[in-house]
C-alpha positions in Angstrom: -12.2 11.7 10.8 -13.2 9.6 7.8 -11.3 9.0 4.6 -13.1 11.8 2.7 -12.2 14.3 5.4 -8.5 13.3 5.3 -8.4 13.4 1.5 -9.8 16.9 1.6 -7.4 18.1 4.2 -4.2 16.7 2.5 -5.3 18.3 -0.8 -5.2 21.7 0.9 -1.7 21.2 2.4 0.8 23.7 1.1 -1.7 26.6 0.8 -2.6 29.3 3.3 -6.2 28.1 3.2 -5.1 24.6 3.8 -3.1 25.6 6.9 -6.1 27.4 8.2 -8.6 24.7 7.6 -6.8 21.4 7.9 -5.5 22.0 11.4 -8.9 22.7 13.1 -10.5 19.8 11.2 -7.8 17.4 12.4 -7.9 18.8 15.9 -11.6 18.5 16.1 -11.8 14.9 14.8 -8.5 13.5 15.9 -7.5 15.0 19.3 -7.9 11.7 21.0 -6.0 9.7 18.4 -2.8 9.4 20.5 -4.5 8.9 23.9 -6.8 6.1 25.3 -10.1 6.1 23.5 -13.3 5.7 25.5 -14.9 2.4 24.4 -18.7 1.8 24.4 -20.7 -1.4 24.2 -19.6 -3.6 21.3 -20.3 -7.0 19.8 -17.3 -9.4 19.2 -17.1 -11.3 16.0 -14.8 -13.8 14.4 -14.8 -15.2 10.8 -16.4 -18.5 11.7 -16.1 -21.6 9.5 -15.4 -21.6 5.8 -18.4 -21.9 3.5 -16.8 -21.7 0.0 -14.3 -20.1 -2.3 -14.2 -18.4 -5.6 -11.1 -18.2 -7.8 -10.0 -14.7 -8.9 -6.9 -13.5 -10.8 -3.9 -14.0 -8.6 -5.8 -16.0 -5.9 -9.4 -15.9 -4.8 -12.0 -15.0 -2.2 -12.8 -17.4 0.6 -16.1 -17.0 2.4 -16.7 -17.7 6.0 -19.8 -17.7 8.1 -19.4 -14.1 9.3 -16.7 -12.6 7.0 -14.8 -13.1 3.8 -11.1 -13.0 2.9 -9.6 -12.0 -0.4 -6.0 -13.2 -1.2 -4.1 -12.0 -4.2 -0.5 -12.7 -5.2 0.8 -9.7 -7.3 2.9 -10.1 -10.4 6.0 -9.0 -8.5 5.5 -11.7 -5.8 4.0 -9.5 -3.0 1.0 -11.0 -1.3 -2.2 -9.1 -0.3 -5.0 -10.2 1.8 -8.0 -8.2 3.1 -11.0 -9.1 5.3 -14.6 -7.9 5.1 -14.3 -6.9 1.5 -11.2 -4.7 2.0 -9.3 -4.2 -1.3 -5.8 -2.9 -1.9 -7.2 0.5 -3.1 -7.7 3.2 -2.2 -4.4 3.5 -0.2 -2.3 6.3 1.0 0.8 4.1 0.9 0.6 2.6 -2.6 2.0 4.6 -5.5 -0.5 4.6 -8.3 -2.7 1.6 -9.0 -2.4 -1.7 -7.3 0.0 -4.1 -9.1 -1.5 -6.6 -11.5 -2.3 -10.1 -10.2 0.2 -12.9 -10.9 -1.6 -14.9 -13.7 0.2 -18.1 -12.6 -1.0 -18.0 -9.0 -3.9 -20.5 -8.5 -6.4 -21.2 -5.8 -6.5 -24.8 -4.7 -8.2 -26.9 -2.0 -5.9 -27.5 1.0 -6.0 -30.1 3.8 -8.7 -30.1 6.5 -11.2 -28.1 4.4 -9.0 -25.0 3.9 -7.7 -23.4 0.7 -4.3 -22.3 -0.6 -3.0 -19.9 -3.2 0.1 -21.3 -4.9 2.6 -19.1 -6.7 6.2 -19.3 -7.8 7.7 -17.6 -4.8 5.2 -18.1 -2.0 2.2 -20.3 -1.0 -0.6 -18.7 1.1 -2.6 -21.3 3.0 -6.0 -20.4 4.6 -7.4 -22.7 7.2 -11.1 -23.6 7.5 -11.4 -21.1 10.4 -9.5 -18.2 8.8 -5.8 -18.6 9.8 -3.5 -17.4 7.1 -0.1 -19.0 6.7 2.7 -17.8 4.4 5.2 -20.5 3.3 8.3 -20.6 1.1 8.3 -22.8 -2.0 10.3 -25.3 0.1 7.5 -25.5 2.7 9.1 -23.4 5.4 6.6 -21.3 7.4 7.5 -17.6 7.4 4.5 -16.5 9.5 1.0 -17.6 10.6 -1.7 -15.1 11.3 -4.5 -16.4 13.5 -8.2 -15.7 12.7 -8.9 -12.0 13.4 -11.4 -10.7 15.9 -13.6 -7.5 15.5 -15.5 -5.5 18.1 -18.4 -3.7 16.4 -19.9 -0.8 18.4 -23.6 -1.3 19.2 -24.4 2.3 18.4 -22.5 2.2 15.1 -19.1 3.4 14.0 -15.9 1.7 12.9 -15.0 -1.6 14.3 -11.9 -2.2 16.4 -9.9 -5.3 15.4 -7.2 -7.6 16.7 -4.8 -9.7 14.5 -2.4 -12.1 16.2 0.5 -13.7 14.4 3.2 -16.3 14.9 6.7 -16.4 13.5 9.6 -18.9 13.9 11.2 -19.2 17.3 14.5 -17.8 16.0 12.8 -14.8 14.3 13.7 -11.2 15.2 11.6 -8.1 14.6 12.7 -4.8 13.0 11.1 -1.6 11.7 7.7 -0.1 12.7 9.1 3.2 11.4 11.8 5.1 13.4 12.2 3.6 16.9 14.7 5.1 19.3 14.6 2.0 21.6 16.8 -0.1 19.4 17.2 -1.5 15.9 15.9 -4.9 17.0 12.4 -4.6 18.4 12.4 -6.5 21.7 9.4 -7.6 23.8 7.0 -4.8 24.4 4.1 -2.7 23.1 4.8 -0.2 20.3 2.2 2.5 19.7 1.4 3.2 16.1 0.7 6.9 16.7 2.6 9.9 15.6 2.8 12.3 18.6 6.3 13.7 18.7 6.9 12.1 22.1 9.6 9.7 23.2 9.3 6.1 22.0 10.0 2.6 23.1 8.4 -0.2 25.1 10.5 0.6 28.2 8.5 3.8 28.8 5.3 2.7 27.1 4.7 6.0 25.4 4.3 7.3 21.9 7.1 7.2 19.2 8.7 10.3 17.8 6.5 11.2 14.9 7.7 8.3 12.6 5.5 5.3 13.4 4.5 3.0 10.6 2.6 -0.3 10.6 5.5 -1.8 8.7 7.8 -4.4 10.2 10.5 -6.7 9.0 11.0 -10.3 10.3 14.3 -12.1 9.9 14.6 -15.8 10.6 16.4 -18.9 9.4 13.3 -19.6 7.2 13.8 -16.3 5.4 13.1 -12.5 5.6 9.7 -10.9 5.1 8.1 -7.5 5.4 4.6 -7.1 6.7 2.5 -3.9 6.1 -1.0 -3.5 7.7 -2.4 -0.8 5.4 -4.5 1.3 7.7 -3.8 4.8 9.1 -6.0 4.4 12.2 -4.3 4.6 15.6 -3.3 1.4 17.2 -0.5 -0.5 18.8 1.6 -3.6 18.2 2.8 -6.0 20.9 5.8 -8.1 20.0 7.2 -11.2 21.8 10.4 -12.9 20.6 10.3 -16.7 20.5 12.5 -19.2 22.2 13.9 -22.4 20.9 13.4 -25.5 23.0 16.5 -27.0 24.6 17.1 -30.7 24.0 13.7 -32.3 23.5 11.8 -29.2 24.5 9.3 -27.5 22.2 9.9 -24.3 20.5 7.9 -21.2 21.6 7.1 -19.2 18.5 7.5 -15.4 18.4 4.3 -13.5 18.4 2.9 -10.2 17.2 -0.4 -8.8 18.3 -1.9 -5.8 16.4 -4.8 -3.9 17.8 -6.3 -1.1 15.7 -9.1 1.4 16.5 -10.7 1.1 13.1 -9.8 1.1 9.4 -9.7 -1.8 7.0 -8.0 -5.1 8.0 -5.7 -5.6 5.1 -2.2 -6.6 4.8 0.8 -6.9 2.4 3.6 -9.4 2.7 6.9 -9.3 0.7 9.4 -12.1 1.2 12.9 -13.0 0.0 16.4 -11.7 0.7 16.5 -8.3 2.5 17.5 -6.7 -0.8 14.5 -8.4 -2.6 12.1 -7.4 0.2 13.0 -3.7 0.0 12.9 -3.8 -3.8 9.4 -5.3 -3.6 8.3 -2.8 -1.0 9.6 0.0 -3.2 7.7 -1.4 -6.1 4.5 -1.1 -4.1 5.0 2.2 -2.4 7.2 4.1 -4.8 10.8 4.8 -5.4 12.6 7.2 -3.0 13.0 10.7 -4.3 16.6 11.5 -5.3 18.0 14.2 -3.0 19.9 17.0 -4.8 23.7 16.5 -4.6 24.2 19.3 -2.1 21.9 17.6 0.3 24.5 14.9 0.8 26.9 17.5 2.2 27.0 19.0 5.7 24.0 21.0 6.8 23.3 23.2 9.9 20.1 24.2 11.7 19.6 27.9 12.8 16.6 28.7 14.9 16.2 32.1 13.2 16.9 34.4 16.2 18.8 37.5 15.4 17.5 38.0 11.9 19.5 38.1 8.6 22.6 39.5 10.3 22.9 36.5 12.5 22.4 34.1 9.5 25.2 35.8 7.7 27.4 35.6 10.8 26.8 31.9 11.2 27.6 31.1 7.5 30.7 33.3 7.8 31.8 31.4 10.9 31.8 28.1 8.9 33.8 29.7 6.1 36.3 31.4 8.3 37.2 28.2 10.1 37.4 26.0 7.0 34.3 24.0 7.8 32.3 23.2 4.7 28.6 23.9 4.7 26.1 22.9 2.0 22.8 24.1 3.5 21.4 26.3 6.3 18.0 25.2 7.8 16.0 28.1 9.0 13.5 27.2 11.7 11.9 30.7 11.7 11.6 32.8 8.5 13.8 35.9 8.9 11.2 38.5 7.9 10.5 40.1 4.6 14.2 40.1 3.6 14.4 36.3 3.7 14.1 35.7 -0.1 17.0 38.1 -0.7 19.1 36.4 2.0 18.4 33.0 0.4 19.6 34.3 -3.0 22.7 35.8 -1.4 23.7 32.7 0.4 22.9 30.5 -2.6 25.3 32.5 -4.7 28.0 31.5 -2.2 27.1 27.8 -2.5 25.0 27.6 0.7 21.4 26.6 0.1 18.6 27.7 2.4 16.1 25.1 3.7 13.1 26.8 5.3 11.0 25.0 8.0 7.2 25.4 7.6 4.6 24.0 10.0 3.0 20.7 9.2 -0.6 21.0 8.0 -1.7 18.0 10.2 -1.9 19.0 13.8 -3.8 17.8 16.8 -4.6 21.4 17.9 -6.0 24.3 15.8 -4.0 27.2 14.6 -4.8 30.3 12.6 -4.0 31.0 8.9 -2.6 34.4 10.0 0.1 32.9 12.2 1.3 30.4 9.5 0.5 32.1 6.3 3.8 33.9 5.9 5.7 30.7 6.4 3.5 28.9 3.9 4.5 31.3 1.2 8.0 29.8 0.9 6.4 26.7 -0.7 6.0 28.6 -3.9 9.0 30.9 -3.8 11.3 30.2 -6.7 14.4 31.3 -4.7 13.7 28.8 -1.9 16.1 25.8 -2.1 14.3 23.4 0.1 11.4 22.9 2.5 11.3 21.2 5.9 8.1 20.2 7.8 8.7 20.0 11.6 7.1 17.3 13.6 4.0 17.5 15.7 4.6 19.3 19.0 4.9 17.3 22.3 1.6 18.8 23.4 -0.4 17.4 20.5 -0.9 14.1 18.7 -1.8 12.8 15.4 -2.6 9.3 14.1 0.1 7.6 12.1 -1.4 9.0 8.9 0.4 10.2 5.7 1.3 13.8 5.2 1.2 14.4 1.4 2.8 17.8 1.4 5.4 16.7 -1.2 3.4 17.7 -4.3 2.8 21.3 -3.2 6.4 21.7 -2.0 7.8 20.8 -5.3 6.8 24.2 -6.6 5.7 25.1 -10.1 8.7 23.9 -12.1 10.4 27.3 -12.3 13.7 25.9 -11.0 15.5 23.2 -12.8 17.4 22.2 -9.7 16.1 19.0 -8.1 13.8 20.0 -5.2 14.4 19.0 -1.6 11.6 18.2 0.8 12.5 17.2 4.3 9.9 16.2 6.9 10.0 15.4 10.6 7.0 13.2 10.4 5.5 10.8 8.0 4.0 7.4 7.2 4.4 4.5 4.8 5.3 5.8 1.3 6.8 9.1 2.5 10.0 8.3 0.6 8.3 9.3 -2.6 8.4 13.0 -1.4 11.6 13.4 0.4 13.8 12.6 3.4 13.2 12.9 7.1 14.9 14.1 10.3 14.5 11.0 12.3 13.0 12.5 15.5 14.1 14.7 18.3 16.7 12.9 20.4 18.2 14.3 23.6 21.9 14.8 24.1 23.6 11.9 25.8 25.1 8.6 24.9 21.7 6.8 24.9 20.5 9.6 22.5 23.4 8.7 20.1 22.3 5.1 20.1 18.7 6.1 19.5 19.9 8.2 16.5 21.4 5.1 14.8 18.3 3.0 15.7 16.0 5.6 14.1 17.9 5.8 10.8 18.3 2.0 10.5 14.6 1.4 11.3 13.4 3.9 8.8 15.7 2.4 6.1 14.0 -1.0 6.6 10.6 0.7 6.2 11.6 2.1 2.8 12.9 5.6 3.9 16.6 5.6 3.0 17.4 9.3 3.4 17.3 10.3 7.1 19.5 11.3 10.1 19.4 13.2 13.4 21.1 16.4 14.6 24.6 15.8 15.7 24.7 15.9 19.5 21.0 15.7 19.9 18.1 18.2 19.5 17.9 19.2 23.2 20.5 19.5 25.9 24.2 20.1 25.6 26.5 17.2 24.7 30.0 16.8 26.1 32.9 17.6 23.6 33.7 13.8 23.4 30.1 12.9 22.7 29.9 15.6 20.0 32.9 14.2 18.3 31.7 10.6 18.4 28.2 11.6 17.2 29.7 13.7 14.4 31.9 10.8 13.3 28.9 8.5 13.2 26.7 11.0 11.3 29.5 11.6 8.8 28.7 8.0 7.6 24.9 8.4 7.6 22.8 9.9 4.8 22.0 13.2 6.5 24.8 15.1 8.3 23.4 18.0 10.2 24.5 20.1 13.1 22.3 22.5 15.1 22.3 25.8 17.0 20.4 25.4 20.3 18.4 27.9 22.3 20.0 26.5 25.4 23.3 27.8 26.8 26.1 25.8 25.3 27.7 24.8 22.1 25.9 24.4 18.7 28.4 25.0 15.9 31.4 22.6 16.0 34.0 25.3 16.7 32.4 26.3 20.0 34.0 23.2 21.6 37.5 24.3 21.0 40.3 23.6 18.5 40.7 19.9 19.3 37.1 19.1 18.6 37.2 21.3 15.5 40.2 19.3 14.2 38.4 16.0 14.6 35.3 17.5 13.0 37.4 18.6 10.0 38.9 15.1 9.7 35.4 13.5 9.6 34.2 16.1 7.1 37.2 15.4 4.9 36.4 11.7 4.8 32.7 12.4 4.1 33.8 14.6 1.2 36.2 11.9 -0.1 33.3 9.4 0.0 30.9 11.8 -1.8 30.8 9.8 -5.0 30.0 6.7 -2.9 27.1 8.5 -1.3 25.9 9.7 -4.7 26.0 6.1 -5.9 24.1 4.9 -2.8 21.4 7.6 -3.4 20.9 6.4 -6.9 20.8 2.8 -5.9 18.2 3.6 -3.2 16.1 5.2 -5.9 16.5 2.2 -8.3 16.2 -0.6 -5.8 14.9 0.8 -2.5 18.1 -0.4 -0.6 18.9 2.0 2.2 22.3 3.7 2.4 22.7 2.6 6.1 21.8 -1.1 6.7 21.9 -3.5 9.6 25.0 -5.6 9.7 22.8 -8.7 8.9 21.7 -7.2 5.6 23.9 -9.5 3.4 23.8 -12.4 5.9 20.4 -12.7 7.5 21.0 -16.3 8.4 23.8 -15.2 10.8 21.9 -15.2 14.1 24.6 -13.3 16.0 24.4 -10.4 13.5 20.7 -10.0 14.1 21.5 -8.9 17.7 24.1 -6.3 16.6 22.9 -2.8 17.2 26.0 -0.7 17.6 27.4 -0.9 14.0 26.0 -0.7 10.5 26.8 -1.3 6.8 27.2 1.7 4.6 26.2 0.2 1.3 27.7 -3.2 0.4 31.3 -2.1 0.9 31.8 -0.5 4.3 31.1 -1.5 7.9 31.0 1.4 10.3 31.4 0.9 14.1 30.7 4.1 16.0 32.1 4.5 19.5 29.1 4.8 21.8 30.7 4.8 25.3 32.5 7.6 27.0 36.3 7.3 27.5 36.6 4.4 25.0 39.7 4.2 22.7 39.1 0.7 21.5 35.9 -1.2 20.7 34.8 -4.7 19.8 33.2 -5.2 16.4 31.3 -8.3 15.1 32.2 -9.0 11.5 30.1 -10.8 9.0 31.7 -13.7 7.1 34.7 -12.9 4.9 37.8 -10.7 5.0 37.6 -7.1 6.2 40.2 -4.4 6.1 40.6 -1.6 8.7 40.6 1.4 6.4 42.8 3.4 8.8 45.6 0.8 9.1 45.0 -1.5 6.2 45.2 -4.5 8.5 43.0 -7.5 7.4 40.6 -9.3 9.7 38.7 -12.5 9.1 35.0 -12.9 9.9 32.8 -14.4 11.2 33.4 -13.4 14.8 34.5 -10.4 16.9 37.7 -8.4 16.7 39.0 -5.6 18.9 39.9 -2.4 17.0 41.6 0.8 18.0 39.3 3.8 18.2 41.2 6.9 19.2 39.2 10.1 19.6 40.4 11.2 16.1 38.5 8.4 14.3 36.0 5.5 14.6 36.6 2.0 13.1 35.5 1.7 9.5 36.2 -1.5 7.7 36.1 -2.3 3.9 35.0 -5.6 2.5 37.7 -7.5 0.7 37.4 -7.1 -3.1 35.3 -3.9 -2.8 35.5 -1.2 -5.4 34.5 2.2 -3.9 34.0 5.4 -5.9 35.7 8.3 -4.1 37.1 11.8 -4.8 40.6 11.6 -6.0 43.5 13.8 -5.1 42.6 16.2 -8.0 39.0 16.4 -6.9 37.7 14.2 -9.7 36.3 10.7 -9.4 38.6 7.8 -8.6 38.3 4.2 -7.3 39.5 2.7 -3.9 40.0 -1.0 -4.5 40.5 -3.4 -1.6 42.3 -6.6 -2.5 40.1 -9.7 -2.7 41.0 -12.7 -0.7 43.0 -15.5 -2.4 40.7 -17.4 -4.8 37.9 -14.9 -4.4 36.6 -12.1 -6.6 34.9 -8.8 -5.8 33.5 -5.7 -7.4 31.5 -2.5 -7.0 29.4 0.1 -8.8 29.6 3.8 -9.6 26.3 5.5 -10.5 26.3 8.9 -12.0 23.8 11.2 -13.8 24.2 11.6 -17.5 24.8 15.3 -17.1 22.4 16.3 -19.9 19.6 17.3 -17.5 17.5 14.3 -18.5 17.8 12.5 -15.2 19.2 9.4 -16.9 21.8 7.5 -14.9 25.0 5.7 -16.0 25.9 2.6 -14.1 29.5 1.5 -14.2 30.3 -2.0 -12.9 33.8 -3.0 -11.9 35.2 -6.4 -10.9 38.4 -7.4 -9.0 40.4 -10.6 -8.9 43.9 -11.7 -8.0 46.3 -12.8 -10.7 49.9 -13.6 -10.2 49.9 -11.9 -6.8 48.5 -8.7 -8.3 45.1 -7.1 -8.0 43.3 -6.8 -11.4 40.5 -4.3 -11.8 38.3 -4.5 -14.9 35.3 -2.7 -16.2 32.5 -5.1 -16.6 31.7 -5.4 -20.3 35.2 -4.6 -21.4 37.1 -1.4 -22.0 39.5 0.6 -20.0 38.7 1.4 -16.3 39.0 5.0 -17.2 39.6 6.3 -13.7 42.5 6.6 -11.3 42.8 3.4 -9.1 44.3 3.1 -5.7 44.8 -0.5 -4.6 44.8 -1.1 -0.8 45.1 -4.2 1.4 48.0 -5.8 -0.5 
């Protein structure tokens, strides 16, 4: 399938005709994308020696005996390079046109006959045989990509290629889309194919529909993101480095990317983690802002039993005092479905209808999917969800641009909600994602957190998994612990299953229901904080849920932490991921942290042991933090945690203007100690204007 075919197919997504035509096209031309590809005779090629260079805006073109390399530093600091005439455009990932070149970046001769592009933030050095090295202004090497190699089929067709890279010995890898095997990507081979299957190097099989050729590298030298902009199938092999003991030599970390075609082109964004995600968002587009109700609790119903069953499920939540914001319908409930959606909407429960993805590895008929496709343009539909490719089929890690069609024709003023189970780089422009199907079990709960954190580092901040897993039956204890974790993730969603066993939270009995209500009450109390995080994600690209090293990437111990996460800048959440545990060890970043349940203060950096009864999980607040919450009267208020002596703190509250314009109002607050009292001030002067509760004193 060439680029023209894919463009034609994605333009048809969201229409009945598109559902009928795009599937067979994809199935005919891409059925082997997720499996081994038969290779014919091919000629190997490397760039050869450098023969000359030509300056261009932002960098230049270096010519070699058998290839050429273009290097450009963009005005925002991101670096692009492309071999064999590959340019930044056209690209599925980039939003709009390629950013303008940095006029201050200059091409200069380098040592040993090579060249370098020098800019304010980075230097890109190209050796005389085509190795590309990215350095900080201080000269520290962030990465070194060796000369690439191509295999060109003798009988014609796209060339396969290999790109090997080296990173510092202390570097750790993250990202590559949503990976259930762990937040930190350890040694192994990671397929870059969306197949809907299990993922991770331990099994050597395909990832769950969310593979992206985007990874983040964290080392003492700095943090950088690498994006190889090609939608062809491939695989990446990672090897962590090792520092030499005593007088021994360091062994660098390595990455090896093999692709079955497509352009060899790459973007690199470097800086602090926050700056890296801001630069990545500038390239690929701001995350779409979810409607406020999407930050509330949601439930998946498979559609069996028709409209009567849907009403019964919603009534069950209401009768038991369990709030519900949305009902996801996995099978459209007949011709009466629009009326049902309107009826439930009047009671405050939105309906999100699942429609089949238009990109499948096996054909389907328009007649079987046409009825479901109609919900895309129904003005009473509150949201649209695309399910993942089935386990029996596979698709390359290509973008699914269904977002434009699913936004409707503008008849509704309410912010649209598009939710996908698959995607590619740049998908955040269109909506959120359910981060793969994970099985019930404690390993599944760990996978759920890994998926969300990995997607956040790839620029997709709004994601989550179904509480308790998408298959199998969790134990009551596991369900509670999973629910408590998900209550602090962007998407909080439960599910009815087709298997015997519980689905809705009350089916586990009154004790579990009590713990669920407590977690939901805390989620609702933190709703203004989640709204703020959603706005900040749109403005800066920063994910809601972040690895604990986010604010301290130089802390090597934090790079290995995979069982906790930061919720914004203010909270550290430590889920309980082992059965029978009522305490757990938590590694804290530097600074003072308060247990939000007891108010007790702990000093980082290091580990602390915290109580974790079944009724709650450890959540810690950073000293000096100002957190927007729902007050006792239901209006906005501020939770303020006392700063450490001699230190200051602060926080943000972001709200919409309320006039329908989409404008935001950002309120900044600062905290300090004065005479033994905590002083809270609005930045820029003026009264705080909100109820304040000071804690930690």
